[in-house]
C-alpha positions in Angstrom: -25.8 -112.6 -26.0 -29.5 -113.2 -26.7 -31.0 -116.5 -25.5 -31.2 -119.2 -28.2 -34.6 -119.4 -29.7 -36.1 -122.8 -30.4 -33.9 -124.5 -27.9 -36.6 -126.9 -26.9 -36.1 -128.8 -30.1 -33.7 -131.6 -29.3 -33.1 -130.8 -25.7 -32.6 -133.6 -23.2 -35.2 -135.2 -21.0 -33.7 -133.8 -17.9 -34.1 -130.3 -19.3 -37.5 -130.8 -20.7 -39.0 -132.5 -17.7 -39.5 -129.3 -15.6 -40.8 -127.4 -18.6 -43.3 -130.1 -19.3 -44.4 -130.1 -15.7 -44.8 -126.3 -15.9 -46.8 -126.7 -19.1 -49.2 -129.0 -17.3 -49.6 -126.6 -14.5 -50.4 -123.7 -16.9 -52.8 -125.9 -18.9 -54.7 -126.9 -15.7 -55.0 -123.2 -14.7 -56.3 -122.0 -18.0 -60.0 -121.7 -18.8 -61.4 -123.6 -21.8 -61.9 -120.3 -23.5 -58.3 -119.3 -23.2 -57.1 -122.8 -24.2 -59.1 -122.3 -27.4 -57.7 -118.8 -27.8 -54.1 -120.2 -27.7 -54.9 -122.0 -30.9 -55.5 -118.7 -32.8 -53.3 -115.9 -34.0 -55.4 -113.0 -35.1 -55.1 -109.5 -36.6 -55.7 -106.0 -35.5 -56.9 -102.9 -37.3 -55.1 -99.6 -36.8 -52.0 -98.5 -34.8 -53.4 -98.5 -31.2 -54.2 -101.3 -28.7 -57.8 -100.3 -28.0 -61.0 -102.2 -27.4 -60.4 -104.6 -30.3 -57.1 -105.6 -28.8 -58.6 -106.1 -25.4 -61.2 -108.5 -26.9 -58.6 -110.5 -28.7 -56.0 -110.6 -26.0 -58.0 -110.7 -22.8 -61.5 -112.0 -23.7 -60.4 -114.6 -26.3 -56.9 -115.2 -24.9 -55.3 -115.5 -28.4 -51.8 -117.0 -28.7 -50.7 -113.9 -30.6 -51.2 -111.3 -33.3 -49.9 -110.7 -36.8 -49.0 -107.1 -37.4 -49.7 -105.6 -40.9 -48.9 -102.4 -42.7 -51.9 -100.6 -41.2 -50.6 -101.3 -37.7 -47.2 -99.6 -38.4 -46.9 -95.8 -38.6 -43.6 -95.1 -36.9 -40.9 -96.7 -34.8 -42.1 -95.1 -31.6 -45.7 -95.9 -32.3 -44.9 -99.6 -33.1 -42.9 -100.0 -29.9 -45.8 -98.5 -27.9 -48.3 -100.8 -29.7 -46.4 -104.0 -29.0 -45.7 -103.0 -25.4 -49.4 -102.2 -24.8 -50.4 -105.5 -26.3 -48.0 -107.4 -24.0 -49.4 -105.4 -21.0 -52.8 -106.6 -21.9 -51.6 -110.2 -21.9 -50.0 -109.7 -18.5 -53.5 -109.1 -17.1 -54.7 -112.6 -18.0 -54.9 -115.4 -15.6 -52.4 -117.1 -16.0 -50.4 -114.3 -17.6 -49.1 -115.8 -20.8 -47.3 -113.5 -23.3 -48.2 -113.0 -26.9 -46.5 -114.1 -30.0 -46.3 -110.9 -32.1 -45.5 -111.8 -35.7 -44.4 -109.8 -38.7 -43.7 -111.0 -42.3 -40.1 -109.7 -42.8 -38.6 -111.9 -45.6 -37.0 -109.0 -47.5 -37.8 -107.8 -51.0 -41.5 -107.7 -51.8 -42.5 -109.3 -48.5 -41.4 -106.9 -45.8 -44.0 -105.2 -43.5 -41.5 -103.2 -41.4 -40.7 -100.3 -43.8 -39.5 -97.7 -41.4 -36.4 -95.4 -41.5 -35.1 -97.3 -38.5 -35.3 -100.7 -40.3 -32.9 -102.0 -42.9 -34.3 -102.4 -46.4 -33.1 -105.8 -47.6 -33.4 -107.4 -51.0 -35.3 -110.6 -51.6 -33.8 -113.9 -50.4 -32.7 -114.9 -53.9 -30.3 -112.0 -53.8 -29.1 -113.0 -50.3 -28.2 -116.4 -51.8 -26.4 -115.0 -54.9 -23.1 -114.9 -53.1 -23.6 -118.4 -51.7 -22.2 -117.3 -48.3 -23.8 -118.8 -45.2 -22.1 -116.3 -42.9 -23.7 -113.4 -44.9 -27.2 -115.0 -44.6 -26.7 -115.6 -40.9 -25.7 -111.9 -40.5 -28.7 -110.6 -42.4 -31.0 -112.9 -40.4 -29.5 -111.5 -37.2 -30.0 -107.9 -38.3 -33.7 -108.6 -39.2 -34.2 -110.4 -35.9 -32.7 -107.6 -33.8 -34.8 -104.9 -35.6 -38.0 -106.9 -35.0 -37.1 -107.4 -31.4 -36.3 -103.7 -31.0 -39.9 -103.0 -32.2 -41.5 -105.5 -29.9 -42.1 -108.4 -32.4 -40.8 -111.8 -31.4 -41.8 -113.9 -34.4 -40.7 -113.6 -38.0 -42.9 -115.4 -40.5 -39.7 -116.4 -42.5 -37.6 -117.9 -44.0 -39.1 -119.3 -47.2 -37.7 -122.8 -47.4 -39.4 -123.6 -50.7 -37.4 -124.5 -53.8 -37.3 -121.9 -56.5 -39.0 -123.0 -59.7 -37.5 -122.3 -63.1 -40.9 -121.2 -64.4 -41.3 -117.5 -65.0 -44.9 -118.0 -63.7 -43.5 -119.3 -60.3 -45.5 -117.9 -57.4 -42.6 -118.1 -55.0 -40.0 -116.6 -57.3 -37.3 -114.5 -55.7 -38.7 -115.2 -52.2 -36.8 -118.5 -52.4 -33.1 -118.8 -51.9 -32.4 -121.3 -54.8 -33.7 -124.2 -56.8 -31.0 -126.4 -55.3 -32.2 -128.2 -52.1 -28.7 -128.4 -50.7 -28.2 -124.6 -51.1 -31.6 -123.8 -49.5 -30.9 -126.2 -46.7 -27.5 -124.7 -45.9 -28.7 -121.1 -46.1 -31.9 -122.0 -44.2 -29.8 -123.4 -41.3 -27.7 -120.2 -41.4 -30.9 -118.2 -41.2 -31.9 -120.2 -38.1 -28.5 -119.5 -36.5 -28.8 -115.7 -37.0 -32.4 -115.5 -35.7 -31.5 -117.6 -32.7 -28.7 -115.2 -31.8 -31.0 -112.3 -32.3 -33.6 -113.8 -30.0 -36.5 -114.0 -32.5 -38.6 -117.0 -33.4 -38.6 -118.2 -37.0 -41.3 -119.8 -39.1 -40.1 -121.9 -42.0 -42.6 -121.9 -44.9 -44.5 -123.3 -46.7 -44.6 -127.0 -45.8 -44.3 -129.3 -47.7 -43.2 -126.9 -50.4 -44.8 -124.2 -52.6 -42.0 -123.8 -55.1 -43.5 -126.0 -57.9 -46.8 -124.1 -58.1 -47.7 -121.5 -60.7 -51.1 -120.9 -59.1 -51.3 -118.4 -56.2 -53.1 -119.9 -53.2 -54.3 -116.4 -52.3 -56.7 -116.8 -55.3 -57.3 -120.5 -55.8 -56.3 -124.0 -54.7 -53.0 -125.1 -56.4 -52.6 -128.8 -57.2 -49.1 -130.5 -57.4 -49.0 -133.9 -58.9 -45.9 -135.1 -57.2 -45.6 -138.5 -55.6 -43.6 -139.0 -52.3 -40.4 -139.6 -54.2 -40.8 -136.4 -56.2 -41.5 -134.4 -53.0 -38.3 -135.6 -51.4 -36.1 -132.8 -52.7 -38.4 -130.2 -51.4 -38.3 -131.7 -47.9 -34.5 -131.4 -47.6 -34.4 -127.8 -46.4 -37.2 -128.4 -43.9 -35.4 -131.4 -42.5 -32.1 -129.5 -42.1 -33.8 -126.5 -40.5 -35.7 -128.8 -38.0 -32.4 -130.4 -37.1 -30.9 -126.9 -36.5 -33.7 -126.0 -34.1 -36.4 -124.4 -36.2 -39.2 -123.6 -33.7 -42.1 -123.0 -36.0 -43.3 -124.1 -39.5 -46.1 -122.7 -41.7 -48.3 -124.9 -43.8 -49.0 -124.6 -47.5 -52.6 -124.5 -48.9 -51.8 -126.9 -51.7 -53.3 -130.2 -52.8 -50.9 -133.1 -53.2 -53.3 -135.9 -54.3 -50.5 -138.5 -55.2 -49.4 -138.8 -51.5 -52.8 -140.2 -50.6 -54.3 -136.9 -49.4 -57.6 -135.5 -50.7 -57.3 -132.4 -48.6 -55.0 -129.4 -49.0 -51.7 -129.9 -47.1 -52.9 -127.6 -44.2 -55.8 -130.0 -43.5 -54.0 -133.2 -44.3 -53.0 -135.5 -41.4 -50.9 -137.6 -43.8 -48.8 -134.6 -44.5 -48.8 -132.8 -41.2 -48.8 -135.7 -38.8 -47.3 -138.6 -40.7 -44.8 -136.7 -42.9 -43.8 -133.6 -40.8 -44.2 -135.0 -37.3 -43.4 -138.7 -37.7 -40.9 -138.8 -40.6 -39.1 -135.5 -40.1 -39.4 -135.4 -36.3 -40.7 -131.9 -36.0 -41.7 -131.2 -32.4 -42.3 -127.4 -32.7 -45.3 -125.3 -33.4 -47.2 -125.7 -36.7 -49.0 -122.6 -37.9 -51.3 -122.4 -40.8 -50.9 -120.0 -43.7 -53.6 -117.3 -43.6 -57.0 -118.9 -43.7 -58.5 -116.0 -45.7 -56.6 -117.2 -48.7 -59.1 -118.4 -51.3 -57.5 -121.8 -51.6 -59.2 -122.4 -48.2 -61.9 -119.8 -47.8 -63.6 -120.5 -51.1 -64.3 -124.1 -49.8 -64.6 -123.9 -46.0 -66.4 -121.8 -43.4 -64.8 -121.1 -40.1 -66.3 -124.2 -38.5 -64.8 -126.4 -41.1 -61.5 -124.6 -40.8 -61.4 -125.1 -37.1 -62.3 -128.8 -37.2 -60.1 -129.7 -40.1 -57.1 -127.8 -38.6 -57.5 -129.5 -35.2 -57.8 -133.0 -36.7 -54.8 -132.4 -39.1 -52.5 -131.3 -36.2 -52.2 -127.6 -37.0 -51.4 -125.9 -33.7 -52.1 -122.3 -34.6 -54.8 -121.1 -37.0 -53.7 -117.9 -38.6 -56.3 -115.2 -39.4 -54.6 -112.2 -41.2 -57.1 -109.8 -42.7 -60.7 -110.7 -43.1 -62.0 -113.5 -40.8 -63.2 -112.7 -37.3 -61.2 -114.3 -34.6 -64.2 -114.1 -32.2 -66.3 -116.2 -34.7 -63.6 -118.8 -35.1 -63.2 -118.9 -31.3 -66.9 -119.5 -30.9 -66.9 -122.3 -33.5 -63.9 -124.0 -31.8 -65.6 -123.6 -28.4 -68.7 -125.3 -29.7 -66.8 -128.1 -31.4 -64.9 -129.0 -28.1 -67.8 -128.3 -25.7 -70.2 -130.6 -27.6 -67.7 -133.4 -28.1 -67.5 -133.0 -31.9 -63.8 -132.6 -31.4 -62.1 -134.3 -28.4 -60.4 -132.2 -25.8 -57.2 -134.0 -26.4 -57.0 -132.6 -30.0 -57.3 -129.1 -28.5 -54.8 -129.6 -25.7 -52.1 -131.2 -27.8 -51.6 -127.9 -29.6 -51.9 -125.8 -26.5 -49.1 -127.9 -24.9 -46.8 -127.2 -27.8 -47.5 -123.5 -27.8 -47.0 -123.2 -24.1 -43.7 -125.2 -24.3 -42.5 -122.8 -27.0 -43.4 -119.8 -24.9 -41.9 -121.1 -21.7 -38.7 -122.2 -23.4 -38.2 -118.8 -25.0 -39.1 -116.6 -22.0 -42.6 -115.6 -23.4 -44.4 -115.9 -20.1 -45.7 -112.6 -18.9 -44.3 -110.9 -15.8 -46.1 -112.0 -12.7 -45.7 -115.8 -13.4 -43.3 -117.5 -11.1 -41.2 -118.7 -14.1 -41.4 -115.3 -15.9 
């Protein structure tokens, strides 16, 4: 049976101690440049791991890559691409493997559209039978197919609540409007992916379901206070308790919880609410920073600084921004003291712990 993914969440001190010690060894061995790189997931053009991939993986030392439709031509090609990318990471010092992510929710959000991959309906259809075993089985199938093609991260499931509005942005990507249903099926999704050996990313914290504005195009605002937000947090809390290893942020403004920044850049939401209240100890990844809710108002330097201060571990670039430029801005922020080294390293530690716990340390390392 595949190793359980996300097992570091809730493990005992005796288990975590050697992992934490190894994290510190790796951190001490890494250059500042590669520590900065571990805070970035970038994107790649085309189906081959060429010079662009070498720059991202070896020069910048990125934590991982998101694969898009233009990276996928065939099953054989995709397996070659992901294998070549991991070979590049194995040449780094220390050799730390990549997170290779794909959006594979089902329905309209499914990047793996190959004859060898199962075409699945949107999550709202998964939920129609209200059968947790069914959802667990589908999650397992998706996970095994991703693993077969060399991906180890699924940017799913959507844990947002489905809105009754016909203008809902989330729509059929959500399981249900009932927080108890989303929580139960979300936990089943975590179980299936864990059995399959793929890392999940619950999204979009603290909830995108109430919005009728698409953050790809402008910044949504949700005028909910903390009490009104409570129902939307239920599925995230349940998934965290079940071992959810990663969570993706929402580029949404929640002014009534005392935050003047979008949730992605809000320490009140990401540190106080997610980390302190819900107890999440996994890896926090931003939604794509090219989305206009963010990119219309922030350059790469502001994105880097605001993410680090808010506690976002991985800054996701998915289709337009240059990872090398983001890397340079982060290097300057840390090197000049504008951002303290501790803010950089807190996220690197969480990313290294995730990779070590889940066998994502490249061959050649003593623990690999």
